[in-house]
N, C-alpha and C positions, 0 to 999 in steps of 0.2 A: 503493497501503500505505499502512492508516493503522497510528503509532508508536505509545507511547508508550514510558513507562519501566516497566515490568510487563514491555515484548517486547523491549529493548534486548536482553541477552541472547541470546532466539533471531537477533533482525537483524544483530546483528553474528557468532554463530558461521556465517551465511549467505554474509552482504556475506565475510567474511575468514576463512581458515581457520586459521591462524598462531592469531588469538585466539578462539577459540571461547567460551561463560558462562564463566566465571568457577562461576557453578553452573547453567547452562544452566536458565535462569527465575530466579525468584522475587527480579527485584530492582521492588519498588513502590513509587511516590511520590518514585523519585529515591537514596532512602536504602533501609540494611540494617537487620534487627532480630537481625543475628550478632552473631562477634567479629572479623571481617575487611571491608574495604569488601569488597563484593562486586562489586570495578568492578576488583578485583588483578588481578596476573598468572594466569589461571589456571593452569599451571603448577606457579608460588610456593604456592596450596592445594591444590594435588594431591599435592606436595612434602608439605608439609603433612598432609592427612590419608595420606599415605604411598599412595596409590593413582594406576597409570601412564595414560597417556592411550595409552585401550587403540587398538588401530589400525583397529576397524572403528565405535566408536561413540564413542568419546573419553572426555572423564570421568565417573568415575562421577558419577550426582546428588548433590551433597554437603548442598544445602540446601532443605527442604520446602517445600513450597508453589508445587510449579514445572508448570505442560500438561505430562505427559509428553510425548515428541517420535516422531513415527511413521513409524516404519523405512521406507522406501521400495523396496527391494529386494524380491523377486519372493517370497521366503521358500519354503515347501511349504506344499501346498495342500492343502485338505481340505475337495473341494467349496466355497462360498463362501469360507470360513476360509481367512484366511493366521495360516501361524504361522512367529516367527522366534526357535529359541535359538538359545544364543549360549551359550560359556563362554569366560573368560579365567584367563589361568595366568602369574604378574607373581612373578619371584626379584628382591627388592631389597636394597639396603646403606647405609647410612646411619653420617659418622661420631660422629652426636649422636643419635643418637633421643629423648633425654628434651628437647632443644630446650635445651639452659641453657650459660654460661660458666663453670661446675667443674663439676668432676668427670664431665666427656663421658663418653658410653661409646657404643662401635658395635656395631652389632647385623647382624645380618642376617635379612631375614625373610620369607613367601614370602602374598602376596596371591591366595585364587580368589575369582570371577566369574559364577558360572554365571547366567542365567538366561532369560528366555522373552519375546515378548509375539504377543501375540496378537489377531488381525482382523477384526472382522465387518461388512464391510456390510447397510445396507438401508434401502431406503424410495428407492434410486438412489443417492441423493448423501450418504446418513448413514451413519456409521459408528461403530461398540461398539469399545474398544481394554482391552486387561488388559495391562498389565505388568508384569515383578515381578524387581528385579537385588538383588546382591547384592558387597558390600563386604569380605570373608572372610580378617581380616590374624594370622597366627602371629607370633611372633618367635621367635626361638634361644633369648639372655640373657636378654630382658625380658618374661616371659607377659605382666607385671602391664599390658601394653600389647596383649595381642590383643583384638582385636574383630570381637562379628561385626553387621556394620551390614547392615540390609534394608529394601530399597523395597517395597510392592506400591500401583500406582495402575491404579485405571480410569476412564476418561473415555469421555461420549457429544460428537460429534464430530458436529453441524448442519450444514449447508448448506442454506437456503432458498430459492427463488426470488424475483430482484428483490433480491439481495445484502445480506437477514440471515448472518451466521451467528453462530454460540451453540455456547460450550463449558461441558462441566458437569462436572468430576472432582473424584476424591474420594483420599485421600490416604493412606498408613500407613506412617511413617518408624519406623527405630532408627538412632539417628544416638552422637555423640562429640562432645566438644570436642577436638579436636585439640592434642597440645603444640606449642610454640610462639607459640599464637594467646592474646589479651586474658584469655577463659574459660577456658584454665589455669592450676588451679589450682597443678601441680608436687608434686599429692601422687603417691602411691604409684599408686596407681587412674585411671585415665584419667575424666571426667567422663559419667559415658552415659544421655540421654534418649532418648523415644520421645514421636513429634512426631504430630497425626493432623489436616490440612487436608483444605477446601473449599475450590475454585477456581471460580468463575463467571467466563466472557465473552461479551460480546454483540458481533456487529461490523456496524453497516451499509455500507456501498462506492454511492457515489451516483457519476454522470458526473464530476464535480469536487469533493465535497467526502465527509469519512467519520466516523465517529462511535462512537468502543470506551469499554463502560465495562467496568472491571474490580473484581471480590471475591474478595477470597481472605481466609480466616476459621481457625487454626491455634490450637489445642487444645498448648500442650508441657505433658511430664511429665519430673521429673528424677530419676534412678532413686534408688530410697534405697541402695546403696552409694557415692555419690559426695560429702552431705552436702549438697547443694545444691538441695533440694528447698525449705526455706522461701527463700532467696535467689530462683529463677528460676523456680517456676513458674508459670504465665501465659497467658492469652488475646490472639491477637496479629490484628488486625485489621485488612483495608484495605479503601477505596473509590477511585477515582480515576474520571476523566473524561478521556479525550483528542480532541480535535476537529484534522482537516486538508482544509484547504483548497489546493487544486494552482492556484503560483503561474503556472505557465508549464508542458509538457508535462512536462520536466523539471527541475523541483520543485515543493516544498510547504512550503505555512505548517503550522506544528505550534503549541498549546495544549495544556496538562493543569492538573487540579487534583486533587490527591487526599489523602487522608490516612489516617494508620497510627496505629492506636490499644495503647495495649499496657497487658493489664489483669490485676496480680498477683494472685495466693492472697493470700500473707499481706507481703511487699515494697512496704505500700502507697505508701512514699513516690516509688517509682519510677513509678506509674500517671502516664501519659503518655499524650498526643498529637502527632504531626510532621504541621501540613499544609504543602503544600505547592506554588507555582504556577511553572509555566515556561514560554516560548514558544522554536521555534527555526524549525528548516527540516531538509527532508531534498533531498540533491539526486543527480545522474546524469546529469552534464553530458556526460560521455561512455561511450565503453566504459574509459576510463585510469583516471576520477578518477571517485569516489561518497567522500557523507558523509552522518554527521546532528550533530545538536548541539540540545542545550538548554540553554536558563541561565536561570535564576528564584531565590527565595527559598524557603527553609522557616522555620517560626515554629514549634519544640519550647515545648510547654503544660503542666508539669505539672496535676497535675489536683485535686488531695486536698492542702487545707494540712498543712505542715511537722510532724511527728507526733515525738512519742518510740517508741522502736519497744524489742522487749525485747532485751537483753545477750545472749551477747555479739556474737551475729554484723546482727545487723537493725540493732542501734543504732551499725553503721560508718555505714549509707545517709542521710544527712540532708542539709538542705541550705540554705541564705540566697538561692538565686535561685529564683524561681517559672517564669524562661519563656530560649527561648536564640534568636536569632537570628540564618542559616549563608545565606551565599552559594552559590547549588548551584551547578553545572555539568559538564554531562557532554557527552563526544561519538566520534567512531568517524571519521576521513577513511580511505579506503582508495585506497592508487594502485597501479594493474599497469602496471610500463614496461615490460615483456612479457608475455608469454601465457605465460610458464611461470616470472615472478615475481611476486607478490602482500606487497602491504607497508601494514602498518596501523597507523594513531598511535589513541591513547585518554587522554584528561585526561581528569579525572574532579576532584571537590569534593564532595564530602558529610556532615551529620551524621548520627550514627550513637549510640541509645542504647543502657546499657552494664551490665551487676548485674557491672561488678566491683569487689571492696570498696573503698571508700572514693570514689569515682569516681560520676560518672551518666552521662556522652557523652562519645564525641571527636568529631571532627571528620578527616577523612581528605582527604589535599589529593593527589595522582598522577598518574599517563602512565605507561601500559605501548605496547611497542611491538612490533608481532611480524610476522613473515616466515615467506612459504611458500614454497622452490623447486621444482619439479616437476623431477626428476634425469632421470628417464625413468618409463615409461608404467604401473610400478608403485612409483616409488621416491621421498618427497619427503624434504624436507631442510626442518627450522623452526626458527624462534629465536626466544625471547621473553626480554624481558628487559622489567623493571617496577619501577619510585621510589617510595614511597610516606610520606607522612607523618601521623601519629596524635599530634593534641594534644588526653590527655584532660583533663577538668574536676579539683577537686579535691573532697569529699563536701559542701563547703559550698558549692558554688556557683560559685565563682570559675573563668576559665581563665587568670589570670596568677599566678606565685609562685614560689618554689625546691618547694614541695613537689609542684608537678603535675610528672605523667609527660608525655614524650614520647619519640616512640619514631618513627627515619627504621629504613625495610625497602628491602633494598636487593636484587632477584635477577634472575639472567638460568639461564634456558632453551635449551638448543639437543639435538634427538633426530629420529629417523630413522625416519620408517614405510616400510617395504616388504609389497606382500599377490605373498603368493605366488602362490595363486586367488584365486578369486570367495571361497570361502570359505573361509578365510585367512588373515591379519593380523601381521608381527610389525614389534614396535619397542625401539629404543632411545631409553633420552633419562640427560641429566646433569642436573643443578639442584642453584646455590647458592643459598645465602639468608645476608647478614647481618642482623643488629636492631641496630642503634645504640640507646640508651635513656637516658634524664638517670637512673634506675632502674636498676644494677648486677640487679636480682635476671631482671630484662627480656631483657638482653643476650643475644648469641647469635650463631655461627657454625655452616653446617652445609653441608656436600657431601650428595646423593644420588644412585646408581645404579640405573637400573631396566630391565629384560628382559622383555620381555612379549609373549604371543601368543594369539593371542581368536580363535575358531570363530563364525560366525555366518551362519544360512542361507536 
């Protein structure tokens, strides 16, 4: 199986259920284009977005630009058309709804998540999929946090004779910047945006070698009420190529190159490209241990010469440096000491551009530990823990100094899932978050409790 950064989230989810992809995709070129490392503990990201680990489908797809997953269950049949209607309901509580150190407020809130996936096979081995999902949140005491996230996607999944596979997909997403992230402006209203994406992937698998090409283009548009349009409206493009060569029946060598481009509508001092090259291996030595790792370099290059932008907001995005180099690493090691217990470890280090005022980018270094233990045929216990350091640059481009922001994030999540019948699942989850920072405005601690139920046919 060929593997690259654009697919690592999907691969991790398949290998180690306790650590599904934080975004269920959208990890391109070994770097993210959002507000936290996309390798962060998925339970932590789920807590920030106030969405549970749904018993049947996992986390709501948080980030744009992922190939929509195929639901494998039988579903409802209408001749050759297969339908998967779904509905999730969750009641949640958090003791720090704004994710701030001072003026903490607790709140109860409800999340509804109706959706449907339709699968239509054609031409023998090909398929066309349509998927619609929602994340509708209503807060009891802070209605300014109410959101109506929606994701609509279509995908052509083409499987040709001889080993060639092609995926073409389009996606429209309405989303928001959740409280507690680097992009949270801590205003009364949360920042809301729309994103339209095109995703293309072609893979050829030979007897001992494989090659995969990934393309993605996402257009971001922030809604007027957020005030983030002049800062954040942009076009994000990605292109990457991965080569795989079998070294033995159970090991493969990997090589990847990729580039991520950011083109801003107005904030031209942030126009950039991140070039990444890495190599590594994937192995499955026994039924007990398996893993994959990539190690390489990233080069962040700002496209335009520094210019004086108009005040009062865009003038804060200045720089004295035009490039930055970063050591990149990403891996996943899986151990199954028993048939009922799976343990997974994920180390990572990536550079990510951000549009935080007075900062140009940050470097995320972290590790996640996950475990899943099957209690009965219908019940499983999950544990996720993560620690991440985010080092931000100053607007001048320097990476050291008293004015620079450094965050340390620690989080633990414990959950239990129960599948009452084939089409109904129940879940309970607790998440603890602790973010320390060299800037007091970004420090906080929070406890979140989630009880959820979901039907999937």
